Backbone as JSON, one array per atom type, in Angstrom:
{
  "sequence": "XXXXXXXXXXXXXXXXXXXXXXXXXXXXXXXXXXXXXXXXXXXXXXXXXXXXXXXXXXXXXXXXXXXXXXXXXXXXXXXXXXXXXXXXXXXXXXXXXXXXXXXXXXXXXXXXXXXXXXXXXXXXXXXXXXXXXXXXXXXXXXXXXXXXXXXXXXXXXXXXXXXXXXXXXXXXXXXX",
  "N": [[-59.34, 53.53, 87.8], [-60.36, 51.83, 85.72], [-60.08, 53.89, 83.33], [-57.4, 53.93, 83.42], [-56.65, 51.01, 81.91], [-58.28, 51.27, 80.16], [-56.67, 53.07, 78.46], [-54.32, 51.86, 78.21], [-55.03, 49.4, 76.8], [-55.74, 50.45, 74.35], [-53.52, 52.18, 73.73], [-51.87, 49.83, 72.95], [-53.3, 48.6, 71.05], [-53.41, 50.35, 69.09], [-50.56, 50.81, 68.5], [-49.99, 48.44, 67.46], [-51.82, 48.57, 65.4], [-50.07, 50.18, 63.89], [-47.92, 49.02, 63.6], [-49.04, 47.04, 62.47], [-49.81, 48.57, 59.92], [-47.68, 49.49, 58.94], [-45.93, 47.63, 58.45], [-47.4, 46.49, 56.4], [-46.87, 48.1, 54.12], [-44.33, 48.24, 54.08], [-43.98, 45.87, 52.25], [-45.69, 45.91, 50.29], [-44.44, 48.15, 49.14], [-42.99, 48.98, 46.95], [-44.64, 47.36, 45.22], [-46.96, 49.6, 44.67], [-44.96, 51.36, 44.08], [-44.19, 50.36, 41.19], [-46.75, 50.56, 40.38], [-47.4, 53.27, 39.83], [-45.24, 54.31, 38.36], [-46.06, 52.91, 36.12], [-48.52, 54.3, 35.32], [-48.05, 56.75, 35.37], [-46.2, 56.59, 32.98], [-47.93, 55.73, 31.23], [-49.64, 58.21, 30.7], [-47.9, 59.55, 30.0], [-47.11, 58.59, 27.43], [-49.67, 58.72, 26.31], [-50.12, 61.4, 25.76], [-48.13, 61.63, 23.79], [-48.21, 60.29, 21.8], [-50.51, 61.59, 19.75], [-48.45, 63.71, 19.06], [-46.08, 61.98, 17.78], [-47.44, 60.84, 16.47], [-48.14, 62.7, 14.1], [-45.62, 63.55, 13.78], [-44.5, 61.52, 12.05], [-46.3, 61.6, 10.25], [-45.62, 63.94, 8.76], [-43.07, 63.03, 8.28], [-43.72, 61.35, 6.21], [-45.45, 62.68, 3.96], [-43.26, 64.4, 3.55], [-41.41, 62.91, 2.01], [-43.46, 62.09, 0.01], [-43.88, 64.01, -1.4], [-40.94, 64.77, -2.2], [-40.76, 62.86, -3.87], [-42.54, 63.45, -6.15], [-41.66, 65.83, -6.62], [-38.99, 64.81, -8.21], [-37.34, 64.86, -10.82], [-36.68, 62.59, -12.58], [-39.48, 61.7, -12.11], [-41.55, 63.51, -12.39], [-41.4, 64.49, -14.91], [-42.48, 62.52, -16.05], [-44.9, 62.69, -15.24], [-46.26, 64.61, -16.04], [-46.39, 64.71, -18.31], [-47.01, 65.63, -21.73], [-47.96, 64.39, -25.1], [-46.77, 66.79, -27.36], [-46.64, 68.81, -26.1], [-45.16, 71.76, -25.95], [-42.43, 74.05, -25.39], [-42.36, 76.12, -23.11], [-45.01, 75.17, -22.24], [-44.46, 73.1, -21.06], [-42.61, 73.24, -19.02], [-43.62, 76.05, -17.72], [-45.6, 74.12, -16.65], [-44.59, 72.93, -15.13], [-43.01, 73.74, -13.56], [-45.72, 75.08, -11.98], [-46.45, 72.89, -10.74], [-44.47, 71.67, -8.79], [-44.45, 73.97, -7.33], [-46.86, 73.79, -6.18], [-47.05, 71.3, -5.24], [-45.56, 71.92, -2.84], [-46.41, 74.18, -1.41], [-48.71, 72.51, -0.64], [-47.32, 71.05, 1.55], [-46.45, 72.55, 3.0], [-46.78, 72.62, 5.85], [-46.15, 71.05, 7.16], [-43.3, 71.6, 7.8], [-43.61, 71.93, 10.39], [-43.49, 70.04, 11.96], [-41.12, 68.35, 11.94], [-37.13, 68.55, 11.57], [-35.3, 71.81, 11.65], [-32.78, 71.89, 10.41], [-33.73, 69.4, 8.57], [-35.99, 70.7, 6.93], [-35.01, 72.8, 5.67], [-33.22, 71.71, 4.24], [-34.89, 70.24, 2.88], [-36.28, 72.49, 1.42], [-34.22, 73.81, -0.06], [-33.78, 71.68, -1.95], [-36.09, 71.66, -3.38], [-36.25, 74.27, -4.2], [-33.64, 74.23, -6.01], [-34.38, 72.3, -7.48], [-36.43, 73.61, -9.11], [-34.62, 75.85, -10.07], [-33.16, 73.83, -11.94], [-34.7, 73.05, -13.81], [-35.17, 76.28, -15.11], [-33.29, 76.19, -15.76], [-32.19, 74.63, -17.73], [-34.17, 75.38, -19.84], [-32.85, 77.61, -20.28], [-30.87, 76.67, -21.6], [-32.04, 75.67, -23.97], [-32.82, 76.18, -27.24], [-34.58, 78.45, -28.59], [-37.16, 77.3, -29.83], [-37.54, 74.68, -29.35], [-38.73, 71.2, -27.67], [-40.87, 70.44, -25.43], [-40.23, 67.52, -24.93], [-37.86, 68.2, -25.18], [-36.23, 69.2, -23.27], [-37.39, 67.45, -20.92], [-35.57, 65.87, -21.91], [-33.06, 66.73, -21.1], [-33.1, 67.85, -18.81], [-33.12, 65.31, -18.01], [-30.68, 63.86, -18.62], [-28.86, 66.0, -17.17], [-29.32, 65.24, -14.49], [-28.41, 62.72, -14.6], [-26.05, 62.79, -14.91], [-24.92, 64.17, -12.16], [-23.14, 63.12, -9.45], [-23.84, 62.33, -7.08], [-27.26, 61.73, -6.26], [-29.38, 64.25, -5.71], [-31.94, 64.18, -4.65], [-32.43, 61.01, -3.78], [-30.73, 61.36, -1.55], [-31.77, 63.3, -0.01], [-33.96, 61.98, 1.1], [-32.93, 60.46, 2.47], [-31.73, 61.6, 4.66], [-33.92, 62.3, 5.71], [-35.45, 59.4, 6.49], [-33.59, 59.29, 8.56], [-34.38, 60.98, 10.47], [-36.7, 60.39, 10.67], [-36.28, 57.49, 12.21], [-34.07, 58.54, 14.3], [-36.76, 59.37, 16.08], [-37.68, 57.27, 17.61]],
  "CA": [[-58.53, 52.38, 86.64], [-61.2, 51.39, 84.19], [-59.84, 54.18, 82.27], [-55.87, 53.67, 82.92], [-56.53, 49.83, 81.39], [-58.79, 51.59, 78.48], [-55.91, 54.12, 77.59], [-53.03, 50.92, 77.65], [-55.43, 48.58, 75.8], [-55.86, 51.74, 73.42], [-52.05, 52.3, 73.44], [-51.77, 48.58, 72.35], [-54.27, 48.24, 69.6], [-52.79, 51.81, 68.21], [-49.47, 50.19, 68.36], [-50.53, 47.05, 67.09], [-52.34, 48.43, 63.99], [-49.0, 51.06, 63.43], [-47.11, 47.6, 63.01], [-49.13, 46.14, 60.95], [-49.97, 49.15, 58.74], [-46.17, 49.47, 58.17], [-44.96, 45.88, 57.76], [-48.11, 45.63, 54.79], [-46.69, 49.18, 53.55], [-43.38, 47.94, 53.08], [-44.58, 44.57, 51.84], [-46.31, 46.2, 49.19], [-44.48, 49.93, 48.49], [-42.47, 48.49, 45.51], [-46.21, 46.97, 43.88], [-47.38, 50.45, 44.46], [-43.78, 52.41, 42.58], [-44.52, 50.19, 40.24], [-47.84, 51.16, 39.97], [-47.56, 54.89, 39.43], [-44.76, 54.24, 37.47], [-46.8, 53.14, 35.12], [-49.29, 55.03, 35.4], [-47.41, 57.62, 34.7], [-45.58, 56.37, 31.66], [-49.26, 55.71, 30.25], [-50.21, 59.41, 30.52], [-47.35, 60.18, 28.98], [-47.21, 57.81, 26.24], [-51.26, 59.17, 25.65], [-49.68, 62.7, 25.26], [-47.02, 62.06, 23.51], [-48.41, 59.39, 20.83], [-50.57, 62.52, 18.65], [-47.54, 64.19, 18.13], [-45.75, 61.09, 17.42], [-48.11, 60.61, 14.84], [-48.07, 64.03, 13.96], [-44.59, 63.77, 13.14], [-44.46, 60.56, 11.27], [-47.26, 61.96, 9.12], [-44.91, 64.63, 8.62], [-42.41, 62.9, 7.27], [-44.11, 60.59, 4.87], [-45.67, 63.56, 3.36], [-42.27, 64.9, 2.98], [-41.17, 61.64, 1.38], [-44.14, 62.17, -1.01], [-42.88, 65.32, -2.19], [-39.58, 64.52, -2.92], [-40.88, 62.04, -5.1], [-42.87, 63.85, -6.88], [-40.5, 66.75, -7.54], [-38.08, 64.29, -8.54], [-37.1, 65.05, -12.09], [-37.98, 61.43, -13.37], [-40.9, 60.98, -11.87], [-42.76, 64.46, -12.52], [-41.48, 64.62, -16.29], [-43.88, 61.38, -16.79], [-46.46, 62.96, -14.67], [-46.75, 65.99, -16.17], [-45.62, 65.39, -19.96], [-48.61, 65.17, -22.57], [-47.57, 64.33, -26.43], [-46.22, 67.51, -28.43], [-46.3, 70.11, -25.44], [-44.44, 72.98, -25.9], [-41.46, 73.67, -24.16], [-42.97, 76.66, -22.47], [-45.71, 74.85, -21.51], [-44.12, 72.2, -19.44], [-41.58, 74.94, -18.13], [-44.77, 76.21, -16.9], [-47.03, 73.19, -15.65], [-43.73, 71.82, -14.08], [-42.96, 75.38, -12.17], [-46.8, 75.52, -11.28], [-46.47, 71.5, -10.13], [-43.74, 71.83, -7.54], [-45.11, 75.06, -5.71], [-48.62, 73.64, -5.55], [-46.59, 70.63, -4.31], [-44.42, 72.49, -1.65], [-47.5, 74.78, -0.83], [-49.35, 71.63, 0.13], [-46.6, 70.28, 2.15], [-45.58, 73.54, 3.63], [-47.21, 73.39, 7.23], [-45.05, 70.08, 7.58], [-42.37, 72.09, 8.77], [-43.93, 72.47, 11.73], [-43.23, 68.52, 12.49], [-39.43, 67.84, 11.05], [-36.23, 69.21, 12.45], [-35.1, 72.78, 10.98], [-32.29, 71.25, 9.5], [-34.55, 68.75, 7.02], [-37.14, 70.94, 6.47], [-33.82, 73.19, 5.27], [-32.55, 70.44, 3.42], [-36.32, 70.26, 1.92], [-36.71, 73.65, 0.46], [-33.2, 73.94, -0.65], [-34.02, 70.6, -3.17], [-37.35, 72.46, -4.25], [-35.31, 75.75, -5.38], [-32.57, 73.42, -7.0], [-34.71, 71.62, -8.99], [-36.95, 75.34, -10.1], [-33.67, 76.3, -11.1], [-32.53, 73.48, -12.77], [-35.42, 73.64, -15.01], [-35.14, 77.01, -15.43], [-31.6, 76.23, -16.47], [-32.06, 73.29, -19.03], [-34.94, 76.1, -20.88], [-32.26, 78.77, -21.06], [-29.73, 76.31, -22.4], [-32.24, 74.85, -25.62], [-33.59, 77.0, -28.45], [-36.6, 78.86, -28.35], [-38.08, 76.13, -30.77], [-37.53, 73.19, -28.57], [-39.93, 70.58, -27.28], [-40.85, 70.25, -23.99], [-39.36, 66.58, -24.92], [-36.32, 67.67, -25.41], [-36.4, 69.79, -21.64], [-37.05, 66.23, -20.28], [-34.28, 65.07, -22.09], [-31.74, 67.97, -21.16], [-33.06, 67.73, -16.99], [-32.94, 64.44, -17.03], [-29.47, 63.93, -18.53], [-28.14, 66.67, -16.25], [-29.35, 64.05, -13.58], [-28.0, 61.52, -14.65], [-23.98, 63.71, -15.06], [-24.81, 64.09, -10.67], [-22.57, 61.82, -9.19], [-24.75, 61.49, -5.79], [-28.48, 61.98, -6.34], [-29.79, 64.81, -4.13], [-33.53, 63.54, -3.88], [-32.06, 60.15, -2.46], [-29.75, 61.95, -0.38], [-32.56, 63.71, 1.16], [-34.7, 60.73, 1.36], [-32.13, 59.3, 3.69], [-31.88, 62.3, 6.27], [-35.67, 62.1, 6.71], [-35.34, 58.48, 7.5], [-32.69, 59.22, 9.76], [-34.88, 61.76, 11.39], [-37.54, 59.11, 11.23], [-35.44, 56.99, 12.92], [-34.41, 59.29, 15.81], [-38.22, 59.72, 16.98], [-37.82, 55.51, 17.81]],
  "C": [[-59.15, 51.68, 85.91], [-60.14, 52.5, 83.12], [-57.74, 53.64, 82.05], [-56.01, 52.12, 82.19], [-57.48, 50.0, 79.87], [-57.59, 52.33, 77.37], [-54.49, 52.69, 77.77], [-53.34, 50.35, 76.83], [-55.74, 49.58, 74.37], [-54.66, 52.17, 72.81], [-51.46, 50.94, 72.52], [-52.54, 48.64, 71.07], [-53.55, 49.54, 68.26], [-51.34, 51.36, 67.69], [-49.01, 48.97, 67.6], [-50.67, 47.86, 65.37], [-51.11, 49.66, 63.5], [-47.86, 49.89, 62.89], [-47.43, 47.38, 61.83], [-49.67, 46.91, 59.66], [-48.12, 49.38, 57.88], [-45.6, 48.68, 57.9], [-45.77, 46.0, 56.13], [-47.46, 47.15, 54.09], [-45.48, 48.71, 52.95], [-43.3, 46.56, 52.42], [-45.13, 45.27, 50.84], [-45.82, 47.82, 48.25], [-43.38, 49.56, 47.46], [-43.31, 48.01, 44.53], [-46.77, 48.75, 43.79], [-46.51, 51.86, 43.76], [-44.47, 52.22, 41.54], [-45.66, 50.64, 39.54], [-48.11, 52.42, 39.32], [-46.56, 55.22, 39.02], [-45.37, 54.11, 36.08], [-47.64, 53.8, 34.62], [-48.97, 56.1, 34.84], [-46.64, 57.63, 32.84], [-46.99, 56.34, 30.54], [-49.49, 57.16, 29.92], [-49.19, 60.1, 29.58], [-46.9, 60.23, 27.34], [-48.99, 58.45, 25.52], [-50.59, 60.43, 25.1], [-48.85, 62.95, 24.09], [-47.5, 61.13, 21.88], [-49.25, 60.31, 19.84], [-49.68, 62.99, 18.17], [-46.19, 63.63, 17.84], [-46.34, 60.82, 16.11], [-48.2, 61.83, 13.51], [-46.76, 63.88, 13.17], [-43.83, 62.85, 12.0], [-45.43, 60.55, 9.9], [-46.31, 62.89, 8.27], [-43.79, 64.28, 7.86], [-42.97, 62.29, 5.77], [-44.6, 61.67, 3.77], [-44.43, 64.59, 2.63], [-41.69, 63.78, 1.84], [-41.6, 61.52, -0.12], [-44.02, 63.21, -2.04], [-42.0, 65.53, -2.5], [-39.32, 63.67, -3.62], [-41.59, 62.09, -5.93], [-42.37, 64.57, -7.64], [-39.41, 65.91, -8.37], [-38.14, 64.64, -10.33], [-37.84, 63.59, -12.84], [-39.31, 60.72, -13.18], [-41.9, 61.99, -12.59], [-42.75, 65.01, -14.12], [-42.18, 63.21, -16.69], [-44.9, 61.53, -16.49], [-47.0, 63.7, -15.25], [-46.71, 66.13, -18.07], [-46.8, 64.68, -20.83], [-47.41, 65.65, -24.46], [-47.96, 66.03, -27.02], [-46.43, 68.11, -28.0], [-45.53, 70.62, -25.7], [-43.23, 72.92, -24.43], [-41.59, 75.04, -23.23], [-43.74, 76.51, -21.8], [-45.32, 73.82, -20.44], [-43.22, 73.14, -19.24], [-42.58, 74.99, -17.56], [-45.63, 75.51, -15.75], [-45.75, 72.51, -14.59], [-43.53, 72.93, -13.04], [-44.13, 74.95, -11.45], [-46.91, 73.82, -10.25], [-46.15, 71.4, -8.79], [-43.93, 72.82, -7.0], [-45.89, 74.49, -5.54], [-48.33, 72.4, -4.54], [-45.79, 70.71, -2.84], [-45.36, 72.95, -0.87], [-48.29, 74.01, -0.06], [-48.77, 71.03, 0.95], [-46.23, 71.24, 3.73], [-45.47, 73.42, 5.51], [-45.98, 71.56, 7.72], [-43.6, 70.43, 8.33], [-42.16, 71.91, 10.31], [-43.36, 71.21, 12.96], [-42.36, 67.88, 12.34], [-38.89, 68.63, 12.17], [-35.91, 70.7, 11.13], [-34.39, 72.31, 9.95], [-33.13, 70.54, 7.92], [-35.22, 69.8, 6.79], [-35.47, 72.42, 5.2], [-33.82, 72.95, 3.9], [-33.88, 70.53, 1.6], [-36.51, 71.14, 0.52], [-35.21, 73.85, -0.62], [-33.65, 72.69, -2.19], [-35.35, 71.13, -3.75], [-36.77, 73.45, -4.86], [-34.35, 75.07, -6.25], [-33.6, 72.72, -7.56], [-35.81, 72.55, -10.03], [-35.82, 75.35, -11.0], [-33.25, 75.05, -11.88], [-33.34, 73.04, -13.99], [-35.58, 74.79, -15.65], [-33.65, 77.17, -16.32], [-31.29, 75.37, -17.84], [-33.11, 74.46, -19.78], [-34.19, 77.13, -21.33], [-30.93, 78.21, -21.68], [-30.67, 75.47, -24.03], [-32.43, 75.97, -25.94], [-34.73, 77.5, -27.79], [-37.82, 77.83, -29.06], [-37.87, 74.72, -29.95], [-38.91, 72.96, -27.98], [-39.73, 70.6, -25.48], [-40.2, 68.48, -24.3], [-37.76, 66.81, -24.58], [-35.93, 68.56, -23.49], [-36.34, 68.65, -20.71], [-36.01, 65.63, -20.06], [-33.33, 66.05, -21.22], [-31.84, 67.77, -19.58], [-32.22, 66.32, -16.83], [-31.19, 63.71, -17.38], [-28.4, 65.09, -17.65], [-28.27, 65.91, -14.83], [-28.6, 63.3, -13.43], [-25.86, 61.77, -14.31], [-23.87, 63.84, -13.0], [-24.17, 63.21, -10.12], [-23.09, 61.27, -8.01], [-26.35, 62.56, -6.14], [-28.97, 62.87, -5.39], [-31.21, 64.25, -3.21], [-33.27, 62.18, -3.16], [-31.38, 60.57, -1.48], [-30.53, 62.46, 0.91], [-33.78, 63.07, 1.65], [-33.99, 59.94, 2.83], [-32.03, 60.04, 4.64], [-33.54, 62.43, 6.61], [-35.93, 60.64, 7.39], [-34.29, 58.06, 8.03], [-33.58, 60.14, 10.62], [-35.63, 60.67, 11.57], [-37.23, 58.16, 12.38], [-34.85, 57.27, 14.27], [-35.64, 59.66, 16.56], [-37.84, 58.36, 18.01], [-36.58, 55.54, 19.09]]
}
């Protein structure tokens, strides 16, 4: 009989324990779910944060690149008093290519479309300088090249450098 009494008491305790645990679980299950959801989102944020930082840095670098190859900034930066046409052309082309090579890895962190636009802008800038040289007489000066290219830029209805900057800014806004 003692065994039956023991089993009855143990059964009552087990049923009471299960009921207590089940009631406690139902009372805090939303809190548990919230905890794991927040914990998971923090882990995701930690994983994404370095990549987001790299992507933002790439966009920043490309904005600097575009500003540096913009003829209105480029000619002011590289111009020297009495520089010849050939010297200015060589200096400008070296500067553009150097800037491009310095930023070439940024393509890993931006969209392919944006990179293609940046690359085309670089190629168009080189072509604009070379076409400016071709349209000038051989005895022209570096100032003449600067003037020719800047006049060409003024004649363009929409500034391609501003359009490219706007595209990069749109890309940045898509990250958030």
